[in-house]
C-alpha atoms as one frame of an Amber mdcrd trajectory, in Angstrom:
protein
 130.248 100.005  78.013 132.203  97.453  80.046 131.028  96.899  83.623 132.929
  94.542  85.911 131.249  91.690  87.730 132.306  93.273  91.007 130.509  96.508
  90.117 127.411  94.578  89.090 127.559  92.698  92.378 127.674  95.941  94.344
 124.735  97.335  92.385 122.715  94.155  92.942 123.515  94.134  96.670 122.549
  97.797  96.983 119.291  97.148  95.154 118.510  94.183  97.406 119.159  96.291
 100.517 116.954  99.073  99.172 114.130  96.653  98.301 114.324  94.936 101.687
 114.187  98.287 103.512 111.319  99.425 101.305 109.375  96.210 101.968 109.914
  96.417 105.720 108.840 100.044 105.671 105.753  99.226 103.638 104.720  96.367
 105.896 105.198  98.589 108.936 102.737 101.107 107.484 100.388  98.294 106.431
 100.411  96.972 109.998  99.961 100.397 111.565  97.142 101.244 109.155  95.364
  97.958 109.884  95.692  98.601 113.633  94.235 102.121 113.416  91.367 101.083
 111.115  90.445  98.226 113.446  90.487 100.553 116.453  88.220 103.054 114.715
  85.699 100.410 113.670  85.525  98.509 116.947  85.570 101.455 119.347  83.582
 104.097 117.431  81.565 102.548 114.588  80.517  99.066 115.660  78.923  99.933
 119.065  76.864 102.746 117.501  75.846 101.191 114.158  77.457 103.864 112.015
  80.017 103.376 109.246  81.340 105.380 106.274  79.878 102.890 103.803  82.031
 100.031 102.624  81.897  96.417 103.643  82.048  97.457 107.298  78.628  99.056
 106.835  77.218  95.877 105.326  78.642  93.865 108.218  76.680  95.991 110.706
  73.453  95.001 108.977  74.389  91.307 108.990  75.482  91.446 112.635  72.061
  92.755 113.568  70.591  89.342 112.722  73.572  87.009 113.049  75.530  86.268
 116.220  79.148  86.131 115.073  82.311  88.042 115.837  82.628  91.120 113.582
  86.228  90.325 112.666  85.365  86.820 111.476  82.355  88.092 109.524  84.436
  90.747 107.765  87.035  88.113 106.931  84.376  85.910 105.300  82.823  88.831
 103.410  86.231  89.831 102.038  87.084  86.415 100.597  85.159  86.747  97.281
  86.509  90.290  96.850  90.073  89.043  97.339  89.510  86.492  94.582  88.069
  89.211  92.349  91.069  91.445  93.006  93.521  88.604  92.435  92.360  88.145
  88.850  92.003  91.854  88.058  94.372  93.920  90.212  97.835  92.425  90.241
  97.491  88.784  91.229 100.014  87.735  93.911 101.375  91.199  94.720  97.826
  92.392  95.332  96.838  89.205  97.149  99.754  89.214  99.600  99.444  92.812
 100.727  95.656  92.984 100.748  95.240  89.627 102.508  97.776  90.750 105.100
  95.859  93.967 105.824  92.460  92.235 105.851  93.603  89.418 108.148  95.467
  91.726 110.509  92.744  94.379 110.765  89.994  91.809 111.350  92.101  90.099
 114.008  92.651  93.440 115.727  88.900  94.105 115.595  88.152  90.980 117.638
  91.078  91.649 120.003  89.836  95.157 120.682  86.472  93.612 121.540  88.138
  91.850 124.474  89.731  94.948 125.996  87.382  97.824 125.138  83.933  98.590
 126.587  81.078  96.780 124.843  79.190 100.025 124.240  82.270 101.950 123.103
  83.829 104.865 124.942  81.087 107.393 124.167  77.355 107.388 123.458  77.519
 110.620 121.461  76.957 109.705 117.810  78.653 112.853 116.532  81.826 112.176
 118.504  81.871 108.588 117.284  81.362 109.684 113.675  84.153 112.262 113.890
  86.762 110.181 115.703  85.828 107.013 113.850  86.183 108.857 110.560  89.586
 110.225 111.546  90.835 106.788 112.645  89.559 104.917 109.595  90.795 107.627
 107.237  94.308 107.786 108.678  94.539 103.988 108.750  93.355 103.671 105.169
  95.724 106.420 104.052  98.701 104.620 105.620  97.702 101.413 103.845  97.492
 103.205 100.499 100.804 104.928 101.185 102.383 101.493 101.559 100.931 100.448
  98.171  98.355  98.225  99.825  94.601  97.873  99.885  92.186  97.334 102.753
  89.907  95.071 100.738  86.160  95.558 100.848  84.313  97.713  98.370  87.585
  99.454  97.493  88.507  96.347  95.494  85.103  96.240  93.828  85.277  99.941
  92.961  88.737  99.592  91.435  87.655  96.624  89.302  84.545  98.484  88.128
  86.708 101.448  87.171  88.945  99.238  85.041  85.990  97.519  83.386  83.732
 100.523  82.799  86.083 103.517  82.677  83.945 105.420  85.198  85.726 107.873
  87.533  86.668 106.151  90.786  85.068 108.960  92.818  81.669 108.331  91.190
  81.938 104.605  91.848  82.744 105.240  95.500  79.743 107.548  95.776  77.540
 104.853  94.234  78.761 101.965  96.409  79.175 103.814  99.712  76.015 105.840
  99.138  73.993 102.672  98.607  75.371 101.098 101.788  74.692 104.241 103.840
  71.147 104.224 102.467  70.755 100.631 103.682  72.104 101.655 107.095  69.375
 104.286 107.248  66.697 101.704 106.457  67.897  99.264 109.131  69.158 101.580
 111.901  67.358 104.863 111.302  68.120 107.945 109.242  69.976 109.652 112.072
  72.603 106.914 111.934  72.765 107.298 108.162  73.403 111.029 108.480  76.180
 110.463 110.979  77.610 107.829 108.649  77.802 110.483 105.935  79.701 112.728
 108.368  82.086 109.850 109.060  82.548 109.305 105.316  83.433 112.962 104.755
  85.866 113.085 107.678  87.467 109.800 106.612  88.107 111.232 103.153  89.865
 114.276 104.596  91.917 112.136 106.970  92.934 109.812 104.126  94.221 112.744
 102.066  96.168 114.034 105.059  97.760 110.632 105.720  98.707 110.280 102.054
 100.069 113.759 101.435 101.002 114.973 104.893 100.729 118.560 106.108 101.067
 121.198 103.423 104.227 122.989 104.562 105.518 123.957 101.113 104.303 126.977
  99.182 104.774 127.529  95.458 105.139 131.187  94.534 104.568 132.814  91.138
 105.913 136.346  90.712 105.070 138.510  87.694 107.667 141.269  87.499 109.579
 143.500  85.094 112.715 143.236  87.241 113.344 139.467  87.220 117.102 139.627
  87.780 116.871 141.876  90.828 114.012 139.897  92.370 115.670 136.552  91.705
 118.969 137.826  93.076 117.503 138.930  96.394 115.689 135.595  96.761 118.923
 133.713  95.989 120.970 135.718  98.442 118.488 136.046 101.292 116.294 132.933
 101.278 118.817 130.652  99.528 116.240 129.271  97.118 116.356 128.527  93.416
 114.190 130.513  91.025 112.942 129.624  87.541 112.131 132.359  85.025 110.175
 132.443  81.785 108.979 135.200  79.482 105.363 136.349  79.575 103.078 138.953
  78.045 100.051 140.645  79.566  96.889 140.127  77.504  95.321 143.425  78.570
  98.121 145.878  77.762 100.279 143.491  75.707 103.360 144.505  77.673 106.282
 142.121  78.013 106.944 140.803  81.470 108.559 137.878  83.288 107.243 135.137
  85.543 109.403 133.765  88.361 108.564 130.502  90.064 109.997 129.199  93.320
 109.062 127.152  96.380 109.489 128.208 100.003 108.529 126.917 103.412 105.261
 128.220 104.772 107.098 130.200 107.447 109.044 132.134 104.775 106.067 133.375
 102.749 105.731 136.734 104.508 109.448 137.340 104.317 109.461 136.561 100.588
 106.563 138.962  99.991 108.397 141.753 101.808 111.603 141.142  99.851 109.786
 141.194  96.503 107.909 144.383  97.450 111.185 146.158  98.318 112.655 145.315
  94.908 109.527 145.746  92.776 106.521 147.333  94.442 104.373 146.639  91.363
 105.147 142.901  91.224 102.172 140.550  91.166 102.681 137.679  93.633 100.571
 134.515  93.840 101.125 131.944  96.615  99.683 128.448  96.254  99.905 125.304
  98.347 102.304 122.493  97.602 102.527 119.107  99.283 106.058 118.083  98.425
 109.183 119.493  96.806 112.350 117.640  95.848 115.618 118.525  94.202 116.810
 122.041  93.547 120.303 123.473  93.403 120.726 125.944  96.222 118.962 123.697
  98.729 121.730 121.088  98.405 124.784 122.870  96.974 125.035 126.278  98.611
 127.872 128.178  97.053 130.280 130.129  99.216 129.182 133.389  97.656 125.528
 132.808  98.382 126.317 131.772 101.949 128.449 134.858 102.494 125.827 137.225
 101.117 123.103 135.508 103.135 125.095 135.871 106.358 125.720 139.536 105.610
 122.019 140.107 104.974 121.111 138.304 108.184 123.610 140.383 110.165 122.193
 143.574 108.649 118.647 142.540 109.637 119.804 141.895 113.214 121.384 145.353
 113.366 118.180 146.939 112.111 116.151 145.079 114.752 118.578 146.139 117.494
 118.372 149.729 116.328
């Protein structure tokens, strides 16, 4: 197929604009993640000798016997891991983004030391574990969302996964668990227990930062009246519905399964609509983190819009009555 040079030029320019925007967006999230991680470490973890494992936990042990700024120490400890990641995890693309996050976060750590209280903002270990875990988890999640890496034992764990084939979760448990055990030996087992709390909270916060709030619900409907159920969902909620044939294993009766996605706020309304059409329908609602595409969500036909408005007007009349 013939494509003019002008068309190719437009495509190339559009791609360049998209890549530049994507890179700026990624580096914004890398910077924000580094800032939040540094805040969590300096304000909550460092003054209280707790950490959710990782190289930050090792640095607390070293800082107990060595007088050096924590940011500089973390920078030095990350250097061999950056070299390891360079040869095993993407070379320059890995090196640029990871070095950027490591350098920026460690710089922020020392800067926070100049403007925050030496002993932190609270002496309560539980509060420090909770808020430190939230901060480090959200920061780390933003870095991962921008296709970056925060360095530390995350690099080591990823390399070990590639070399050994072990699940990454087991490697994290091994590395972080060992470091938390060392924290218990040097700072007491109470600190180690709070470090485990911080590790758990950080994991939850990381998932939330990566996936966002679960506002989408996926609905499975087993019904013998698929056309009527699908029609009312089309006309009232303006959503697309997918159907496939099914058969019950207990009574071997033919049935149909409908699948659709709705916003969390529409779940109750969907259940009521299905019950009015088919009181015997079996409805299962599950969580979903993201939904893209669809027909009715983008291209609402005039007929669907008209029916939906009529249905809405009827509901208002019923409420007024």
